[in-house]
N, CA, C and O atoms as a Tripos MOL2 file, in Angstrom:
@<TRIPOS>MOLECULE
protein
  248   247    62     0     0
PROTEIN
NO_CHARGES

@<TRIPOS>ATOM
      1 N         186.2380   83.3510  -22.5770 N.3       1 UNK1
      2 CA        186.4670   84.6300  -23.2840 C.3       1 UNK1
      3 C         185.2780   85.0310  -24.0890 C.2       1 UNK1
      4 O         184.9310   86.2110  -24.1320 O.2       1 UNK1
      5 N         184.6190   84.0570  -24.7510 N.am      2 UNK2
      6 CA        183.4960   84.3090  -25.5640 C.3       2 UNK2
      7 C         182.2860   84.7570  -24.7660 C.2       2 UNK2
      8 O         181.4930   85.5480  -25.2760 O.2       2 UNK2
      9 N         182.1030   84.2790  -23.5120 N.am      3 UNK3
     10 CA        181.0530   84.6020  -22.6920 C.3       3 UNK3
     11 C         181.1470   86.1100  -22.2220 C.2       3 UNK3
     12 O         180.1370   86.8020  -22.0880 O.2       3 UNK3
     13 N         182.3940   86.5620  -21.9870 N.am      4 UNK4
     14 CA        182.6130   87.9250  -21.5790 C.3       4 UNK4
     15 C         182.1990   88.9020  -22.7860 C.2       4 UNK4
     16 O         181.5710   89.9370  -22.5610 O.2       4 UNK4
     17 N         182.5710   88.5290  -24.0280 N.am      5 UNK5
     18 CA        182.2850   89.3800  -25.1860 C.3       5 UNK5
     19 C         180.7510   89.4620  -25.3490 C.2       5 UNK5
     20 O         180.1900   90.5450  -25.5140 O.2       5 UNK5
     21 N         180.0930   88.2930  -25.2990 N.am      6 UNK6
     22 CA        178.6880   88.3630  -25.4010 C.3       6 UNK6
     23 C         177.9570   89.2160  -24.3170 C.2       6 UNK6
     24 O         176.9800   89.9210  -24.5690 O.2       6 UNK6
     25 N         178.5140   89.0850  -23.1180 N.am      7 UNK7
     26 CA        178.0260   89.8660  -22.0070 C.3       7 UNK7
     27 C         178.2120   91.4030  -22.2210 C.2       7 UNK7
     28 O         177.3230   92.2150  -21.9640 O.2       7 UNK7
     29 N         179.4410   91.7330  -22.7120 N.am      8 UNK8
     30 CA        179.7180   93.1080  -23.0090 C.3       8 UNK8
     31 C         178.9450   93.6860  -24.1960 C.2       8 UNK8
     32 O         178.5660   94.8570  -24.1820 O.2       8 UNK8
     33 N         178.7130   92.8680  -25.2190 N.am      9 UNK9
     34 CA        177.7860   93.3100  -26.3120 C.3       9 UNK9
     35 C         176.3800   93.5810  -25.8900 C.2       9 UNK9
     36 O         175.7580   94.5580  -26.3070 O.2       9 UNK9
     37 N         175.8540   92.6490  -25.0040 N.am     10 UNK10
     38 CA        174.4520   92.7500  -24.5460 C.3      10 UNK10
     39 C         174.3050   93.9710  -23.6330 C.2      10 UNK10
     40 O         173.3420   94.7280  -23.7580 O.2      10 UNK10
     41 N         175.2400   94.1580  -22.7350 N.am     11 UNK11
     42 CA        175.2800   95.3250  -21.8600 C.3      11 UNK11
     43 C         175.3250   96.6420  -22.7290 C.2      11 UNK11
     44 O         174.6140   97.6000  -22.4260 O.2      11 UNK11
     45 N         176.1770   96.6720  -23.8160 N.am     12 UNK12
     46 CA        176.2460   97.9120  -24.5810 C.3      12 UNK12
     47 C         174.8930   98.1400  -25.3060 C.2      12 UNK12
     48 O         174.4820   99.2960  -25.4050 O.2      12 UNK12
     49 N         174.2130   97.1620  -25.7940 N.am     13 UNK13
     50 CA        172.9640   97.2990  -26.3840 C.3      13 UNK13
     51 C         171.9270   97.9230  -25.4900 C.2      13 UNK13
     52 O         171.2070   98.8720  -25.7980 O.2      13 UNK13
     53 N         171.9380   97.2590  -24.3150 N.am     14 UNK14
     54 CA        170.9010   97.7000  -23.2330 C.3      14 UNK14
     55 C         171.2380   99.2200  -22.8390 C.2      14 UNK14
     56 O         170.3210  100.0100  -22.6160 O.2      14 UNK14
     57 N         172.4300   99.5560  -22.7710 N.am     15 UNK15
     58 CA        172.8430  100.9410  -22.3630 C.3      15 UNK15
     59 C         172.3900  101.9810  -23.4750 C.2      15 UNK15
     60 O         171.9160  103.0880  -23.2200 O.2      15 UNK15
     61 N         172.5910  101.4970  -24.6660 N.am     16 UNK16
     62 CA        172.2050  102.2850  -25.8570 C.3      16 UNK16
     63 C         170.6820  102.5360  -25.9070 C.2      16 UNK16
     64 O         170.1880  103.6380  -26.1490 O.2      16 UNK16
     65 N         170.0120  101.4510  -25.6630 N.am     17 UNK17
     66 CA        168.5230  101.5550  -25.6980 C.3      17 UNK17
     67 C         167.9370  102.4530  -24.5950 C.2      17 UNK17
     68 O         167.0060  103.2190  -24.8460 O.2      17 UNK17
     69 N         168.5160  102.3500  -23.3130 N.am     18 UNK18
     70 CA        168.0810  103.2000  -22.2550 C.3      18 UNK18
     71 C         168.4930  104.6060  -22.4140 C.2      18 UNK18
     72 O         167.8170  105.4970  -21.9000 O.2      18 UNK18
     73 N         169.5450  104.8600  -23.0830 N.am     19 UNK19
     74 CA        170.0310  106.2470  -23.3970 C.3      19 UNK19
     75 C         169.1230  106.9550  -24.3320 C.2      19 UNK19
     76 O         168.8480  108.1480  -24.2020 O.2      19 UNK19
     77 N         168.6340  106.1480  -25.3400 N.am     20 UNK20
     78 CA        167.7320  106.6790  -26.3330 C.3      20 UNK20
     79 C         166.4670  107.0210  -25.7740 C.2      20 UNK20
     80 O         165.9140  108.0810  -26.0670 O.2      20 UNK20
     81 N         165.9770  106.1920  -24.9870 N.am     21 UNK21
     82 CA        164.5840  106.3870  -24.3820 C.3      21 UNK21
     83 C         164.4590  107.4790  -23.3850 C.2      21 UNK21
     84 O         163.3710  108.0260  -23.2050 O.2      21 UNK21
     85 N         165.6160  107.8510  -22.6720 N.am     22 UNK22
     86 CA        165.6510  108.8660  -21.6520 C.3      22 UNK22
     87 C         166.0450  110.2790  -22.3720 C.2      22 UNK22
     88 O         165.9120  111.3570  -21.7930 O.2      22 UNK22
     89 N         166.4940  110.1620  -23.5660 N.am     23 UNK23
     90 CA        166.8350  111.4870  -24.2090 C.3      23 UNK23
     91 C         165.5710  112.3440  -24.5040 C.2      23 UNK23
     92 O         164.4880  111.7900  -24.6950 O.2      23 UNK23
     93 N         165.6970  113.5730  -24.5390 N.am     24 UNK24
     94 CA        164.5420  114.4770  -24.8890 C.3      24 UNK24
     95 C         164.2210  114.2890  -26.3480 C.2      24 UNK24
     96 O         165.1050  114.2340  -27.2030 O.2      24 UNK24
     97 N         162.8460  114.1850  -26.6290 N.am     25 UNK25
     98 CA        162.4140  114.0310  -27.9250 C.3      25 UNK25
     99 C         162.0290  115.3200  -28.5170 C.2      25 UNK25
    100 O         161.3790  116.1250  -27.8500 O.2      25 UNK25
    101 N         162.4300  115.5990  -29.8680 N.am     26 UNK26
    102 CA        161.9980  116.7960  -30.5630 C.3      26 UNK26
    103 C         160.5460  116.7140  -31.0660 C.2      26 UNK26
    104 O         160.1020  115.7500  -31.6900 O.2      26 UNK26
    105 N         159.8620  117.7940  -30.7430 N.am     27 UNK27
    106 CA        158.4710  117.8310  -31.1950 C.3      27 UNK27
    107 C         158.3560  119.0020  -32.0760 C.2      27 UNK27
    108 O         158.6180  120.1370  -31.6760 O.2      27 UNK27
    109 N         157.9540  118.7280  -33.3160 N.am     28 UNK28
    110 CA        157.8320  119.8570  -34.2360 C.3      28 UNK28
    111 C         156.5040  120.6840  -33.9200 C.2      28 UNK28
    112 O         155.4890  120.1490  -33.4740 O.2      28 UNK28
    113 N         156.6130  121.9780  -34.1870 N.am     29 UNK29
    114 CA        155.4910  122.7640  -33.8340 C.3      29 UNK29
    115 C         154.1730  122.4260  -34.7020 C.2      29 UNK29
    116 O         154.2880  121.8780  -35.7980 O.2      29 UNK29
    117 N         153.0500  122.7380  -34.2250 N.am     30 UNK30
    118 CA        151.8740  122.2710  -34.9390 C.3      30 UNK30
    119 C         151.7250  123.1610  -36.1690 C.2      30 UNK30
    120 O         151.9420  124.3670  -36.0530 O.2      30 UNK30
    121 N         151.3620  122.6290  -37.3530 N.am     31 UNK31
    122 CA        151.2280  123.3870  -38.4840 C.3      31 UNK31
    123 C         150.0950  124.5020  -38.3190 C.2      31 UNK31
    124 O         149.0510  124.2850  -37.7030 O.2      31 UNK31
    125 N         150.3860  125.6390  -38.8920 N.am     32 UNK32
    126 CA        149.4280  126.7230  -38.8500 C.3      32 UNK32
    127 C         149.5730  127.7150  -37.6830 C.2      32 UNK32
    128 O         148.9200  128.7580  -37.6230 O.2      32 UNK32
    129 N         150.4750  127.3230  -36.7530 N.am     33 UNK33
    130 CA        150.8550  128.2610  -35.7420 C.3      33 UNK33
    131 C         152.2420  128.7660  -35.9220 C.2      33 UNK33
    132 O         153.1970  127.9900  -35.8950 O.2      33 UNK33
    133 N         152.3750  130.0150  -36.1000 N.am     34 UNK34
    134 CA        153.8080  130.5550  -36.3350 C.3      34 UNK34
    135 C         154.5740  130.5430  -34.9070 C.2      34 UNK34
    136 O         154.0400  130.7900  -33.8250 O.2      34 UNK34
    137 N         155.7590  130.2500  -35.0950 N.am     35 UNK35
    138 CA        156.6410  130.2260  -33.8560 C.3      35 UNK35
    139 C         156.7790  131.5160  -33.1150 C.2      35 UNK35
    140 O         156.8300  131.5750  -31.8870 O.2      35 UNK35
    141 N         156.8420  132.6360  -33.9870 N.am     36 UNK36
    142 CA        156.9200  133.9400  -33.3680 C.3      36 UNK36
    143 C         156.4420  134.9790  -34.5020 C.2      36 UNK36
    144 O         156.7330  134.8120  -35.6870 O.2      36 UNK36
    145 N         155.7350  135.9900  -34.0670 N.am     37 UNK37
    146 CA        155.2120  136.8640  -35.0240 C.3      37 UNK37
    147 C         156.2840  137.5260  -35.9310 C.2      37 UNK37
    148 O         156.0300  137.7530  -37.1140 O.2      37 UNK37
    149 N         157.3900  137.8110  -35.4180 N.am     38 UNK38
    150 CA        158.4350  138.3770  -36.3160 C.3      38 UNK38
    151 C         158.9440  137.3350  -37.3500 C.2      38 UNK38
    152 O         159.2800  137.6920  -38.4790 O.2      38 UNK38
    153 N         158.9910  136.1190  -36.9670 N.am     39 UNK39
    154 CA        159.3950  135.1040  -37.8580 C.3      39 UNK39
    155 C         158.4270  134.9050  -39.0410 C.2      39 UNK39
    156 O         158.8420  134.7070  -40.1820 O.2      39 UNK39
    157 N         157.1580  134.9650  -38.7300 N.am     40 UNK40
    158 CA        156.0530  134.8740  -39.7120 C.3      40 UNK40
    159 C         156.1780  136.0540  -40.5790 C.2      40 UNK40
    160 O         156.1450  135.8750  -41.7970 O.2      40 UNK40
    161 N         156.3160  137.2280  -40.1050 N.am     41 UNK41
    162 CA        156.4480  138.4420  -40.8480 C.3      41 UNK41
    163 C         157.5860  138.4350  -41.7960 C.2      41 UNK41
    164 O         157.4550  138.8360  -42.9520 O.2      41 UNK41
    165 N         158.7670  137.9560  -41.2910 N.am     42 UNK42
    166 CA        160.0180  137.7690  -42.1340 C.3      42 UNK42
    167 C         159.7660  136.7760  -43.3740 C.2      42 UNK42
    168 O         160.1450  137.0560  -44.5110 O.2      42 UNK42
    169 N         159.1270  135.6590  -43.0650 N.am     43 UNK43
    170 CA        158.9000  134.7620  -44.0950 C.3      43 UNK43
    171 C         157.9380  135.4400  -45.1940 C.2      43 UNK43
    172 O         158.1760  135.3710  -46.4000 O.2      43 UNK43
    173 N         156.9320  136.0370  -44.6960 N.am     44 UNK44
    174 CA        156.0180  136.6530  -45.6570 C.3      44 UNK44
    175 C         156.6860  137.7100  -46.4450 C.2      44 UNK44
    176 O         156.4210  137.8020  -47.6440 O.2      44 UNK44
    177 N         157.5230  138.5130  -45.8880 N.am     45 UNK45
    178 CA        158.2130  139.6440  -46.6300 C.3      45 UNK45
    179 C         159.1630  138.9780  -47.6700 C.2      45 UNK45
    180 O         159.2220  139.3830  -48.8310 O.2      45 UNK45
    181 N         159.8540  138.0060  -47.2290 N.am     46 UNK46
    182 CA        160.7830  137.2750  -48.0980 C.3      46 UNK46
    183 C         160.0970  136.7640  -49.3040 C.2      46 UNK46
    184 O         160.6170  136.9490  -50.4040 O.2      46 UNK46
    185 N         158.9100  136.1020  -49.1860 N.am     47 UNK47
    186 CA        158.2120  135.5730  -50.2910 C.3      47 UNK47
    187 C         157.6580  136.6650  -51.1550 C.2      47 UNK47
    188 O         157.5980  136.4990  -52.3730 O.2      47 UNK47
    189 N         157.2210  137.8510  -50.5490 N.am     48 UNK48
    190 CA        156.7230  138.9380  -51.4210 C.3      48 UNK48
    191 C         157.9090  139.4670  -52.3110 C.2      48 UNK48
    192 O         157.7400  139.7430  -53.4990 O.2      48 UNK48
    193 N         159.1060  139.5900  -51.6750 N.am     49 UNK49
    194 CA        160.2320  140.1480  -52.5760 C.3      49 UNK49
    195 C         160.6420  139.1730  -53.5730 C.2      49 UNK49
    196 O         161.0680  139.5720  -54.6560 O.2      49 UNK49
    197 N         160.5480  137.8440  -53.2920 N.am     50 UNK50
    198 CA        160.8690  136.8290  -54.3140 C.3      50 UNK50
    199 C         159.8580  136.9910  -55.4150 C.2      50 UNK50
    200 O         160.2230  137.0090  -56.5900 O.2      50 UNK50
    201 N         158.5950  137.1110  -55.0640 N.am     51 UNK51
    202 CA        157.5840  137.1940  -56.1790 C.3      51 UNK51
    203 C         157.8140  138.3900  -56.9940 C.2      51 UNK51
    204 O         157.8140  138.3080  -58.2220 O.2      51 UNK51
    205 N         158.0170  139.5390  -56.3550 N.am     52 UNK52
    206 CA        158.2590  140.8470  -57.1150 C.3      52 UNK52
    207 C         159.5130  140.6880  -58.0580 C.2      52 UNK52
    208 O         159.4960  141.0920  -59.2210 O.2      52 UNK52
    209 N         160.5200  140.1200  -57.5230 N.am     53 UNK53
    210 CA        161.7280  139.9630  -58.3390 C.3      53 UNK53
    211 C         161.5680  139.0830  -59.5160 C.2      53 UNK53
    212 O         162.0430  139.3870  -60.6110 O.2      53 UNK53
    213 N         160.8890  137.9670  -59.2980 N.am     54 UNK54
    214 CA        160.5470  137.0720  -60.3780 C.3      54 UNK54
    215 C         159.7300  137.6330  -61.4530 C.2      54 UNK54
    216 O         159.9900  137.4010  -62.6340 O.2      54 UNK54
    217 N         158.7240  138.3830  -61.0700 N.am     55 UNK55
    218 CA        157.8200  139.0210  -62.0670 C.3      55 UNK55
    219 C         158.6640  140.0460  -62.8590 C.2      55 UNK55
    220 O         158.5120  140.1600  -64.0750 O.2      55 UNK55
    221 N         159.4910  140.7390  -62.2170 N.am     56 UNK56
    222 CA        160.3730  141.7210  -63.0040 C.3      56 UNK56
    223 C         161.3340  140.9710  -63.9390 C.2      56 UNK56
    224 O         161.6040  141.4760  -65.0290 O.2      56 UNK56
    225 N         161.8370  139.8520  -63.5910 N.am     57 UNK57
    226 CA        162.7540  139.2520  -64.4980 C.3      57 UNK57
    227 C         161.9560  138.6160  -65.5790 C.2      57 UNK57
    228 O         162.4480  138.5450  -66.7050 O.2      57 UNK57
    229 N         160.6910  138.1160  -65.3210 N.am     58 UNK58
    230 CA        159.9370  137.6050  -66.4900 C.3      58 UNK58
    231 C         159.5910  138.7240  -67.4200 C.2      58 UNK58
    232 O         159.6130  138.5260  -68.6350 O.2      58 UNK58
    233 N         159.2620  139.9250  -66.9030 N.am     59 UNK59
    234 CA        158.8130  140.9950  -67.8140 C.3      59 UNK59
    235 C         160.0130  141.4890  -68.6530 C.2      59 UNK59
    236 O         159.8330  141.9460  -69.7820 O.2      59 UNK59
    237 N         161.2840  141.3910  -68.0740 N.am     60 UNK60
    238 CA        162.4900  141.8540  -68.9210 C.3      60 UNK60
    239 C         162.7880  140.8490  -70.0480 C.2      60 UNK60
    240 O         163.2330  141.2460  -71.1240 O.2      60 UNK60
    241 N         162.5540  139.6000  -69.8140 N.am     61 UNK61
    242 CA        162.8680  138.5960  -70.8070 C.3      61 UNK61
    243 C         161.8390  138.5030  -71.9960 C.2      61 UNK61
    244 O         162.1540  137.9550  -73.0530 O.2      61 UNK61
    245 N         160.6170  139.0500  -71.7870 N.am     62 UNK62
    246 CA        159.5700  138.9120  -72.8580 C.3      62 UNK62
    247 C         159.6470  140.1630  -73.8070 C.2      62 UNK62
    248 O         158.8760  140.2620  -74.7620 O.2      62 UNK62
@<TRIPOS>BOND
     1     1     2 1
     2     2     3 1
     3     3     4 2
     4     3     5 am
     5     5     6 1
     6     6     7 1
     7     7     8 2
     8     7     9 am
     9     9    10 1
    10    10    11 1
    11    11    12 2
    12    11    13 am
    13    13    14 1
    14    14    15 1
    15    15    16 2
    16    15    17 am
    17    17    18 1
    18    18    19 1
    19    19    20 2
    20    19    21 am
    21    21    22 1
    22    22    23 1
    23    23    24 2
    24    23    25 am
    25    25    26 1
    26    26    27 1
    27    27    28 2
    28    27    29 am
    29    29    30 1
    30    30    31 1
    31    31    32 2
    32    31    33 am
    33    33    34 1
    34    34    35 1
    35    35    36 2
    36    35    37 am
    37    37    38 1
    38    38    39 1
    39    39    40 2
    40    39    41 am
    41    41    42 1
    42    42    43 1
    43    43    44 2
    44    43    45 am
    45    45    46 1
    46    46    47 1
    47    47    48 2
    48    47    49 am
    49    49    50 1
    50    50    51 1
    51    51    52 2
    52    51    53 am
    53    53    54 1
    54    54    55 1
    55    55    56 2
    56    55    57 am
    57    57    58 1
    58    58    59 1
    59    59    60 2
    60    59    61 am
    61    61    62 1
    62    62    63 1
    63    63    64 2
    64    63    65 am
    65    65    66 1
    66    66    67 1
    67    67    68 2
    68    67    69 am
    69    69    70 1
    70    70    71 1
    71    71    72 2
    72    71    73 am
    73    73    74 1
    74    74    75 1
    75    75    76 2
    76    75    77 am
    77    77    78 1
    78    78    79 1
    79    79    80 2
    80    79    81 am
    81    81    82 1
    82    82    83 1
    83    83    84 2
    84    83    85 am
    85    85    86 1
    86    86    87 1
    87    87    88 2
    88    87    89 am
    89    89    90 1
    90    90    91 1
    91    91    92 2
    92    91    93 am
    93    93    94 1
    94    94    95 1
    95    95    96 2
    96    95    97 am
    97    97    98 1
    98    98    99 1
    99    99   100 2
   100    99   101 am
   101   101   102 1
   102   102   103 1
   103   103   104 2
   104   103   105 am
   105   105   106 1
   106   106   107 1
   107   107   108 2
   108   107   109 am
   109   109   110 1
   110   110   111 1
   111   111   112 2
   112   111   113 am
   113   113   114 1
   114   114   115 1
   115   115   116 2
   116   115   117 am
   117   117   118 1
   118   118   119 1
   119   119   120 2
   120   119   121 am
   121   121   122 1
   122   122   123 1
   123   123   124 2
   124   123   125 am
   125   125   126 1
   126   126   127 1
   127   127   128 2
   128   127   129 am
   129   129   130 1
   130   130   131 1
   131   131   132 2
   132   131   133 am
   133   133   134 1
   134   134   135 1
   135   135   136 2
   136   135   137 am
   137   137   138 1
   138   138   139 1
   139   139   140 2
   140   139   141 am
   141   141   142 1
   142   142   143 1
   143   143   144 2
   144   143   145 am
   145   145   146 1
   146   146   147 1
   147   147   148 2
   148   147   149 am
   149   149   150 1
   150   150   151 1
   151   151   152 2
   152   151   153 am
   153   153   154 1
   154   154   155 1
   155   155   156 2
   156   155   157 am
   157   157   158 1
   158   158   159 1
   159   159   160 2
   160   159   161 am
   161   161   162 1
   162   162   163 1
   163   163   164 2
   164   163   165 am
   165   165   166 1
   166   166   167 1
   167   167   168 2
   168   167   169 am
   169   169   170 1
   170   170   171 1
   171   171   172 2
   172   171   173 am
   173   173   174 1
   174   174   175 1
   175   175   176 2
   176   175   177 am
   177   177   178 1
   178   178   179 1
   179   179   180 2
   180   179   181 am
   181   181   182 1
   182   182   183 1
   183   183   184 2
   184   183   185 am
   185   185   186 1
   186   186   187 1
   187   187   188 2
   188   187   189 am
   189   189   190 1
   190   190   191 1
   191   191   192 2
   192   191   193 am
   193   193   194 1
   194   194   195 1
   195   195   196 2
   196   195   197 am
   197   197   198 1
   198   198   199 1
   199   199   200 2
   200   199   201 am
   201   201   202 1
   202   202   203 1
   203   203   204 2
   204   203   205 am
   205   205   206 1
   206   206   207 1
   207   207   208 2
   208   207   209 am
   209   209   210 1
   210   210   211 1
   211   211   212 2
   212   211   213 am
   213   213   214 1
   214   214   215 1
   215   215   216 2
   216   215   217 am
   217   217   218 1
   218   218   219 1
   219   219   220 2
   220   219   221 am
   221   221   222 1
   222   222   223 1
   223   223   224 2
   224   223   225 am
   225   225   226 1
   226   226   227 1
   227   227   228 2
   228   227   229 am
   229   229   230 1
   230   230   231 1
   231   231   232 2
   232   231   233 am
   233   233   234 1
   234   234   235 1
   235   235   236 2
   236   235   237 am
   237   237   238 1
   238   238   239 1
   239   239   240 2
   240   239   241 am
   241   241   242 1
   242   242   243 1
   243   243   244 2
   244   243   245 am
   245   245   246 1
   246   246   247 1
   247   247   248 2
@<TRIPOS>SUBSTRUCTURE
     1 UNK1         2 RESIDUE 1 A UNK
     2 UNK2         6 RESIDUE 1 A UNK
     3 UNK3        10 RESIDUE 1 A UNK
     4 UNK4        14 RESIDUE 1 A UNK
     5 UNK5        18 RESIDUE 1 A UNK
     6 UNK6        22 RESIDUE 1 A UNK
     7 UNK7        26 RESIDUE 1 A UNK
     8 UNK8        30 RESIDUE 1 A UNK
     9 UNK9        34 RESIDUE 1 A UNK
    10 UNK10       38 RESIDUE 1 A UNK
    11 UNK11       42 RESIDUE 1 A UNK
    12 UNK12       46 RESIDUE 1 A UNK
    13 UNK13       50 RESIDUE 1 A UNK
    14 UNK14       54 RESIDUE 1 A UNK
    15 UNK15       58 RESIDUE 1 A UNK
    16 UNK16       62 RESIDUE 1 A UNK
    17 UNK17       66 RESIDUE 1 A UNK
    18 UNK18       70 RESIDUE 1 A UNK
    19 UNK19       74 RESIDUE 1 A UNK
    20 UNK20       78 RESIDUE 1 A UNK
    21 UNK21       82 RESIDUE 1 A UNK
    22 UNK22       86 RESIDUE 1 A UNK
    23 UNK23       90 RESIDUE 1 A UNK
    24 UNK24       94 RESIDUE 1 A UNK
    25 UNK25       98 RESIDUE 1 A UNK
    26 UNK26      102 RESIDUE 1 A UNK
    27 UNK27      106 RESIDUE 1 A UNK
    28 UNK28      110 RESIDUE 1 A UNK
    29 UNK29      114 RESIDUE 1 A UNK
    30 UNK30      118 RESIDUE 1 A UNK
    31 UNK31      122 RESIDUE 1 A UNK
    32 UNK32      126 RESIDUE 1 A UNK
    33 UNK33      130 RESIDUE 1 A UNK
    34 UNK34      134 RESIDUE 1 A UNK
    35 UNK35      138 RESIDUE 1 A UNK
    36 UNK36      142 RESIDUE 1 A UNK
    37 UNK37      146 RESIDUE 1 A UNK
    38 UNK38      150 RESIDUE 1 A UNK
    39 UNK39      154 RESIDUE 1 A UNK
    40 UNK40      158 RESIDUE 1 A UNK
    41 UNK41      162 RESIDUE 1 A UNK
    42 UNK42      166 RESIDUE 1 A UNK
    43 UNK43      170 RESIDUE 1 A UNK
    44 UNK44      174 RESIDUE 1 A UNK
    45 UNK45      178 RESIDUE 1 A UNK
    46 UNK46      182 RESIDUE 1 A UNK
    47 UNK47      186 RESIDUE 1 A UNK
    48 UNK48      190 RESIDUE 1 A UNK
    49 UNK49      194 RESIDUE 1 A UNK
    50 UNK50      198 RESIDUE 1 A UNK
    51 UNK51      202 RESIDUE 1 A UNK
    52 UNK52      206 RESIDUE 1 A UNK
    53 UNK53      210 RESIDUE 1 A UNK
    54 UNK54      214 RESIDUE 1 A UNK
    55 UNK55      218 RESIDUE 1 A UNK
    56 UNK56      222 RESIDUE 1 A UNK
    57 UNK57      226 RESIDUE 1 A UNK
    58 UNK58      230 RESIDUE 1 A UNK
    59 UNK59      234 RESIDUE 1 A UNK
    60 UNK60      238 RESIDUE 1 A UNK
    61 UNK61      242 RESIDUE 1 A UNK
    62 UNK62      246 RESIDUE 1 A UNK
């Protein structure tokens, strides 16, 4: 009985290792290259609006 459990555990580990190696790996995009021009424009616009809003809030509090 113990031999069957060891064999099942070993086969489960081997199956897990082979499944991980055959799965598609995620590759992050290279830094400095935007994924899409519209996405880069949206991020830039959002940061500009945040900056404008924060400056307005700072001016009101002073």
